C-alpha positions as CSV (number, residue, x, y, z in Angstrom):
1,M,42.5,38.6,121.5
2,P,40.0,37.7,118.6
3,P,39.0,40.4,116.5
4,K,35.4,41.6,116.4
5,R,34.6,40.4,113.1
6,Q,36.1,37.8,110.5
7,R,35.6,37.7,106.9
8,N,37.5,34.9,104.8
9,G,38.2,36.4,101.3
10,P,36.5,34.4,98.5
11,W,39.6,35.5,96.0
12,S,42.1,32.8,98.0
13,T,40.1,29.7,96.3
14,T,40.4,30.8,92.6
15,T,43.9,31.9,92.3
16,H,47.3,30.0,91.9
17,I,49.1,30.5,95.4
18,L,52.8,31.4,95.0
19,Q,53.5,31.9,98.4
20,P,51.4,29.4,100.7
21,N,53.2,30.3,103.7
22,A,52.5,34.1,103.6
23,A,50.8,36.1,106.1
24,G,49.6,39.8,106.2
25,V,50.0,42.4,108.8
26,D,47.8,45.6,109.4
27,I,49.9,47.9,111.5
28,G,48.3,50.3,113.9
29,A,49.4,52.5,117.0
30,T,47.8,50.3,119.7
31,E,46.7,47.0,117.7
32,I,47.7,45.0,114.8
33,Y,45.8,42.5,112.9
34,I,47.5,39.2,111.4
35,A,45.9,37.2,108.8
36,V,47.3,33.7,108.0
37,P,45.9,31.1,105.2
38,P,42.4,29.7,106.4
39,D,43.9,26.2,106.8
40,R,46.6,27.0,109.2
41,D,44.5,27.9,112.2
42,S,40.7,27.6,113.5
43,Q,41.0,31.4,113.8
44,P,43.0,32.7,110.8
45,V,42.9,36.4,111.9
46,R,43.9,37.4,115.2
47,S,44.5,40.7,116.9
48,F,47.4,41.6,119.3
49,R,48.3,44.6,121.3
50,T,51.6,46.5,120.5
51,F,53.1,45.8,123.7
52,T,56.4,44.0,123.3
53,A,55.3,40.8,125.2
54,E,52.1,40.6,122.8
55,L,54.4,41.3,119.6
56,K,56.7,38.3,120.5
57,A,53.7,36.2,121.1
58,A,52.4,37.1,117.7
59,A,55.6,35.9,116.3
60,E,55.4,32.7,118.3
61,W,52.0,32.2,116.7
62,L,53.1,32.7,113.3
63,K,55.8,30.1,113.7
64,Q,53.1,27.7,115.0
65,C,51.0,28.5,111.9
66,R,54.2,27.7,109.7
67,I,54.5,31.1,108.2
68,E,57.8,31.8,106.6
69,T,57.3,35.2,104.9
70,V,55.2,38.2,106.4
71,A,54.0,41.5,104.6
72,M,53.1,44.7,106.2
73,E,52.4,48.4,105.3
74,S,54.9,51.0,106.3
75,T,52.8,52.7,108.5
76,G,54.5,55.7,110.0
77,V,57.3,54.2,112.6
78,Y,54.7,52.0,114.1
79,W,56.1,49.0,112.0
80,V,59.6,49.2,113.0
81,P,59.2,47.2,116.3
82,F,57.2,44.4,114.9
83,F,59.5,44.4,111.9
84,Q,62.7,44.0,114.2
85,I,61.2,41.1,116.2
86,L,60.1,39.4,113.1
87,E,63.3,39.6,111.4
88,A,65.2,38.7,114.7
89,A,62.9,35.4,114.5
90,G,63.8,34.4,111.2
91,F,60.8,35.5,109.0
92,E,61.4,37.0,105.7
93,V,59.7,40.5,106.1
94,F,58.3,42.5,103.2
95,L,57.8,46.2,103.9
96,V,55.3,47.4,101.0
97,N,54.3,50.7,100.0
98,A,50.8,51.8,101.1
99,R,49.9,53.0,97.8
100,H,50.5,49.5,96.2
101,V,48.2,47.7,98.5
102,K,45.0,49.7,98.4
103,N,41.9,47.8,99.1
104,V,38.8,47.8,97.3
105,P,36.8,51.2,98.1
106,G,34.0,50.7,100.6
107,R,35.2,47.8,102.2
108,K,37.8,49.6,104.8
109,S,38.6,47.6,108.0
110,D,41.5,46.4,110.0
111,V,40.5,42.5,109.3
112,A,40.0,43.1,105.5
113,D,43.2,45.1,105.3
114,C,45.3,42.4,106.9
115,Q,43.3,39.6,104.8
116,W,44.1,41.5,101.5
117,L,47.9,41.9,102.3
118,Q,47.8,38.2,102.9
119,Y,46.1,37.5,99.7
120,L,48.5,39.7,97.6
121,H,51.5,38.3,99.3
122,S,50.4,34.8,98.8
123,V,50.0,35.4,94.8
124,G,53.2,37.2,94.4
125,L,51.8,40.7,93.8
126,L,53.7,42.5,96.5
127,R,57.3,43.9,96.2
128,A,59.5,44.8,99.2
129,S,60.5,48.3,99.9
130,F,64.2,48.7,99.9
131,R,66.0,48.7,103.4
132,P,69.5,48.6,104.1
133,E,71.2,46.3,106.5
134,Q,71.1,47.1,110.3
135,A,74.2,48.7,110.7
136,V,73.7,51.4,108.0
137,C,70.0,52.0,109.5
138,A,71.8,52.8,113.0
139,V,74.0,55.5,111.2
140,R,70.7,56.9,109.2
141,S,68.7,57.0,112.4
142,I,71.2,59.2,114.0
143,L,71.8,61.3,110.8
144,R,68.2,62.0,110.5
145,H,68.0,63.0,114.3
146,R,71.1,65.3,113.8
147,D,69.1,66.8,110.8
148,S,66.3,67.6,113.0
149,L,68.5,69.4,115.5
150,V,70.1,71.4,112.6
151,Q,66.7,72.5,111.8
152,I,65.9,73.4,115.6
153,V,69.2,75.4,115.4
154,T,68.0,77.5,112.6
155,I,64.7,78.1,114.6
156,H,66.7,79.4,117.7
157,V,68.8,81.8,115.5
158,Q,65.6,83.2,114.1
159,H,64.5,83.7,117.7
160,M,67.6,85.6,118.4
161,Q,67.2,87.8,115.3
162,K,63.6,88.5,116.4
163,A,64.8,89.6,120.1
164,L,67.5,92.0,118.3
165,D,64.9,93.3,115.9
166,Q,62.4,93.9,119.1
167,M,65.2,96.1,120.6
168,N,65.9,97.7,117.2
169,L,69.4,96.2,117.1
170,Q,70.2,96.0,113.5
171,L,73.4,93.7,114.0
172,H,72.1,90.7,111.7
173,H,71.7,93.5,108.8
174,V,75.4,94.6,109.1
175,I,77.0,91.0,109.8
176,S,76.3,88.4,107.7
177,D,76.2,85.8,110.4
178,I,75.1,86.5,114.0
179,T,76.4,83.0,115.0
180,G,79.9,83.7,113.9
181,V,82.9,84.8,116.0
182,S,81.9,88.6,116.0
183,G,78.2,88.3,116.2
184,M,78.5,85.7,119.4
185,A,81.1,88.1,120.9
186,I,78.7,91.2,120.7
187,I,75.7,89.1,121.8
188,E,77.7,87.9,124.9
189,A,78.7,91.4,125.6
190,I,75.1,92.5,125.3
191,L,73.9,90.0,127.8
192,N,76.8,90.8,130.3
193,G,75.5,94.4,130.3
194,E,77.6,96.4,127.9
195,R,75.7,99.1,126.1
196,D,78.3,101.2,124.6
197,P,78.0,100.8,120.6
198,M,81.6,102.0,120.1
199,L,82.9,99.4,122.5
200,L,80.8,96.8,121.1
201,S,81.7,97.5,117.4
202,Q,85.4,97.2,118.4
203,M,84.4,93.6,119.1
204,C,84.0,92.8,115.3
205,D,86.7,90.6,113.5
206,K,88.8,92.8,111.0
207,R,87.4,90.9,108.0
208,V,83.7,92.2,108.6
209,K,83.1,94.6,105.7
210,A,81.0,97.0,107.5
211,S,82.5,100.0,109.0
212,R,83.0,100.5,112.8
213,Q,80.7,103.4,112.4
214,T,78.0,101.6,110.8
215,I,78.1,98.7,113.2
216,A,78.0,101.2,116.2
217,A,74.9,102.9,114.7
218,A,73.4,99.4,114.2
219,L,73.8,98.5,117.9
220,V,72.1,101.8,119.4
221,G,68.7,100.4,120.4
222,D,66.0,100.0,123.1
223,Y,67.2,97.5,125.7
224,R,64.3,96.1,127.4
225,R,64.3,93.6,130.1
226,E,61.9,90.9,128.4
227,H,63.8,91.1,125.2
228,L,67.0,90.4,126.8
229,F,65.5,87.5,128.6
230,T,64.4,85.9,125.3
231,L,67.6,86.8,123.6
232,R,69.3,85.1,126.4
233,Q,67.2,81.9,126.3
234,S,67.5,81.6,122.7
235,L,71.3,81.9,122.7
236,H,71.5,79.1,125.5
237,A,69.0,76.8,123.2
238,Y,71.3,77.6,120.5
239,R,74.3,76.3,122.2
240,Q,72.8,73.5,123.7
241,C,71.7,72.2,120.5
242,Q,75.1,72.6,119.0
243,D,76.6,70.3,121.9
244,L,73.8,67.8,120.9
245,I,75.0,68.0,117.4
246,A,78.6,67.4,118.3
247,A,77.7,64.6,120.4
248,C,75.9,62.9,117.3
249,D,79.0,63.6,115.1
250,R,81.1,61.4,117.8
251,E,78.5,58.8,117.6
252,I,78.5,58.7,113.8
253,E,82.4,58.5,113.8
254,Q,82.4,55.7,116.1
255,Q,79.7,53.7,114.1
256,L,81.5,54.4,110.8
257,A,84.7,53.0,112.1
258,A,83.2,49.7,112.7
259,F,82.5,49.4,108.8
260,D,85.1,47.5,106.7
261,S,87.5,49.3,104.6
262,K,87.6,49.0,100.6
263,V,90.9,51.0,100.4
264,D,93.9,51.4,102.8
265,P,94.1,55.1,103.0
266,R,97.7,54.7,103.8
267,A,98.6,52.8,100.9
268,T,96.3,54.8,98.5
269,P,96.0,58.2,100.1
270,L,93.0,60.4,99.5
271,P,93.7,63.1,96.8
272,K,93.5,66.8,97.8
273,P,90.2,68.1,96.7
274,K,90.3,70.1,93.6
275,D,87.8,72.9,94.4
276,R,88.3,74.7,97.7
277,H,85.2,76.1,99.0
278,K,84.0,77.7,102.4
279,P,83.1,74.9,104.6
280,R,79.3,74.2,105.2
281,R,77.8,75.5,108.5
282,N,76.3,72.0,109.4
283,Q,79.5,70.1,108.4
284,M,80.5,67.4,110.9
285,K,83.5,67.9,113.1
286,F,85.6,64.9,112.2
287,D,87.2,64.0,108.7
288,L,84.0,62.7,107.0
289,R,85.7,62.7,103.7
290,S,88.3,60.3,104.5
291,E,85.9,58.1,106.2
292,M,83.5,57.8,103.0
293,Y,86.6,57.3,101.1
294,R,87.7,54.4,103.0
295,I,84.3,52.7,103.1
296,Y,83.4,53.3,99.4
297,G,86.8,52.7,98.0
298,V,86.5,55.7,95.8
299,D,86.3,59.5,96.3
300,L,83.1,60.6,95.5
301,T,83.9,64.1,96.4
302,A,85.8,64.6,93.0
303,V,82.5,64.5,91.3
304,P,81.6,68.3,90.7
305,G,78.7,69.0,93.3
306,I,79.3,66.3,95.5
307,D,80.7,67.0,99.0
308,A,81.3,64.8,101.9
309,L,77.8,65.3,103.5
310,T,76.1,64.6,100.2
311,A,78.1,61.2,100.1
312,H,77.2,60.4,103.7
313,V,73.5,61.1,103.1
314,L,74.0,58.3,100.2
315,F,75.8,55.9,102.7
316,A,73.2,56.4,105.3
317,E,70.2,55.9,102.9
318,I,71.7,53.0,100.9
319,G,74.7,51.6,102.4
320,P,78.4,51.0,101.1
321,D,77.4,49.6,97.8
322,L,74.7,49.7,95.3
323,S,74.4,45.8,94.8
324,R,70.7,45.8,95.7
325,F,70.2,47.6,92.3
326,S,70.8,45.5,89.3
327,T,71.4,48.2,86.8
328,V,71.8,51.9,86.9
329,A,68.1,52.5,85.4
330,A,66.6,50.6,88.4
331,F,68.9,53.2,90.6
332,V,67.7,56.1,88.9
333,S,64.2,54.9,88.7
334,W,64.1,54.1,92.7
335,L,65.2,57.8,93.3
336,G,62.6,59.0,91.0
337,L,64.9,61.0,88.9
338,C,63.8,59.3,85.4
339,P,60.7,60.2,83.3
340,D,57.6,58.2,84.6
341,N,55.9,57.3,81.2
342,R,52.3,57.1,81.1
343,I,50.7,55.5,78.1
344,S,47.2,54.8,77.3
345,G,45.6,54.2,74.0
346,G,49.0,54.2,72.4
347,K,49.3,57.8,73.6
348,L,51.8,59.2,75.7
349,L,49.9,61.0,78.4
350,S,52.8,62.2,80.9
351,V,56.4,61.9,81.3
352,R,56.8,63.7,84.7
353,T,58.9,62.0,87.4
354,R,57.4,60.1,90.3
355,L,56.7,61.9,93.4
356,V,59.3,60.3,95.5
357,K,60.3,61.4,99.1
358,S,63.9,60.3,99.0
359,R,66.6,62.0,101.0
360,V,69.3,60.8,98.3
361,A,67.4,62.5,95.6
362,K,66.8,65.8,97.6
363,A,70.7,65.7,98.3
364,L,71.4,65.0,94.8
365,R,69.0,67.9,93.6
366,M,70.7,70.3,95.8
367,A,74.3,69.1,94.4
368,A,72.9,69.8,90.8
369,Q,71.8,73.1,91.7
370,S,75.3,73.9,93.1
371,L,76.7,73.3,89.5
372,H,75.4,76.6,88.2
373,R,78.8,78.3,88.2
374,S,81.0,74.9,87.8
375,Q,83.5,75.0,84.9
376,S,83.3,71.2,84.5
377,Y,81.5,69.2,82.0
378,L,78.6,68.6,84.5
379,G,78.1,72.3,85.1
380,S,78.2,73.0,81.4
381,Y,75.4,70.3,81.1
382,Y,73.4,71.9,83.9
383,R,73.4,75.3,82.3
384,R,72.7,74.0,78.7
385,M,69.6,71.9,80.2
386,R,68.5,75.2,82.3
387,T,68.4,77.0,79.0
388,R,66.1,74.5,77.4
389,L,64.1,73.2,80.0
390,G,64.2,75.6,82.7
391,T,65.4,75.4,86.1
392,P,63.2,72.8,87.7
393,K,63.6,70.4,85.1
394,A,67.3,70.9,84.6
395,I,68.0,70.3,88.3
396,T,66.3,67.0,87.9
397,A,68.4,66.3,84.7
398,A,71.7,67.1,86.4
399,A,70.7,65.0,89.3
400,H,69.9,62.0,87.2
401,K,73.2,62.7,85.5
402,L,75.0,62.7,89.1
403,A,73.4,59.6,90.1
404,R,74.6,57.5,87.0
405,V,78.0,58.9,87.5
406,I,77.9,57.8,91.2
407,Y,76.4,54.5,90.1
408,H,79.3,53.8,87.9
409,L,82.0,54.9,90.5
410,L,80.6,52.5,93.1
411,A,80.2,49.7,90.9
412,T,83.6,49.9,89.1
413,R,85.5,51.6,91.9
414,Q,87.3,53.7,89.3
415,A,88.4,57.3,90.3
416,Y,86.3,60.0,88.6
417,E,88.0,61.4,85.5
418,E,86.5,64.5,83.8
419,S,88.2,63.3,80.2
420,V,85.6,60.7,79.7
421,F,83.1,63.6,79.0
422,V,85.6,65.1,76.3
423,R,83.9,63.0,73.7
424,C,80.1,64.2,74.8
425,E,81.4,68.0,75.0
426,A,82.8,67.4,71.4
427,L,79.4,66.1,70.0
428,H,77.7,68.9,71.6
429,Q,79.9,71.5,70.1
430,Q,79.4,69.9,66.8
431,R,75.6,69.8,67.0
432,L,75.8,73.5,67.9
433,E,77.9,74.4,64.9
434,N,75.7,72.5,62.6
435,R,72.6,74.3,64.0
436,I,74.2,77.8,63.5
437,R,75.2,76.8,60.0
438,R,71.7,75.9,59.1
439,Q,70.4,79.1,60.5
440,A,73.0,81.2,58.5
441,R,71.9,79.3,55.2
442,A,68.3,80.1,56.1
443,L,69.2,83.8,56.4
444,G,71.2,83.6,53.2
445,F,74.8,83.7,54.8
446,T,77.6,81.3,54.4
447,L,79.9,80.7,57.7
448,V,83.7,80.3,56.8
449,R,86.1,79.1,59.3
450,P,89.0,81.4,59.9
451,S,92.2,80.2,58.9
452,T,94.8,79.9,61.8
């Protein structure tokens, strides 16, 4: 289908072309526009609808025009079908950041956009966004869907708490988790018609800290039909989502089994975890830590702050290795965890980190925040940065440190060893001692080390 208007960019005749067989695609929800070099077709800009048959016809037209590489913007999820069709057809596809290809203001149209993309790609000014291999993308899709289900579960729990509040049942104020064994037993009994507070309080586990009298007092309420109906539906939706999450766990486990092993767990067994913490509520229903150890070839959970779910987020977003990143600096820059120096006129204007929406960076920040009580070197580093910089910047600094540690472990496949930080800790203690001595001299005192 021909576009309504075509306009050949005058820039194409004055710039040295580095990619002569390049095309540009402007992605839309119902229509896409494709631009090829003007000498490849009498109609160098064409539009296609987003039906599968027309997307395949667009790929055939690009082959007829002798196109080898295609650039497109990452617009929502609309780019995914055409990207996969082009990749299967043998094209080199560049998925580029929309912020990097902004057109000249005042000249915004679908035709101009695809021509601008084609021009920038032909002169080599575009960089492809990172996208892992297809097998990793499959795991990533299920993990992101699972994360959405976990958020929906939270909403259903809030609905149950709201229904209890409306009946003035203060169960969630005397029990820390109403979705635990005690809470679910009491809610089930309420929905089955039990109203005796003392009998309901006896259903609590003996480990509940609140007394049975307190729990019984919290369960005296106004049982109304409409609120019981809401509570029943919320409980049903909560359990249904839990079943869906369990199905996601089974699918993820099956897909992880297809990845090659970098270590034999039978020959080199996984070491026992040093820190035993309470399992996370959204933890997967299979031995995820062993799977990550088998695929990575190194136990990332030995790093303080890193658990199996954090390691799995790293795997699902990047893959089993970090070979696509040439250096550790490139890796932390991609994560947006390093300073983004902005210099103008010889002056440093800003060192703030870039605004990057990365699930890996978010997971590392959460891991860094969990170091506030860790007795390891990384925990000491986080607390020291928090004292100097404040909590937000300390979290970013510790996440940066974790990213560098993970990159080193995956690049060398060496086990994490805390002793490598002994020298760093000794240097920090020496700097601390020197600063205290300078302060003492400034106040007229002399520090003397006690004899042992």
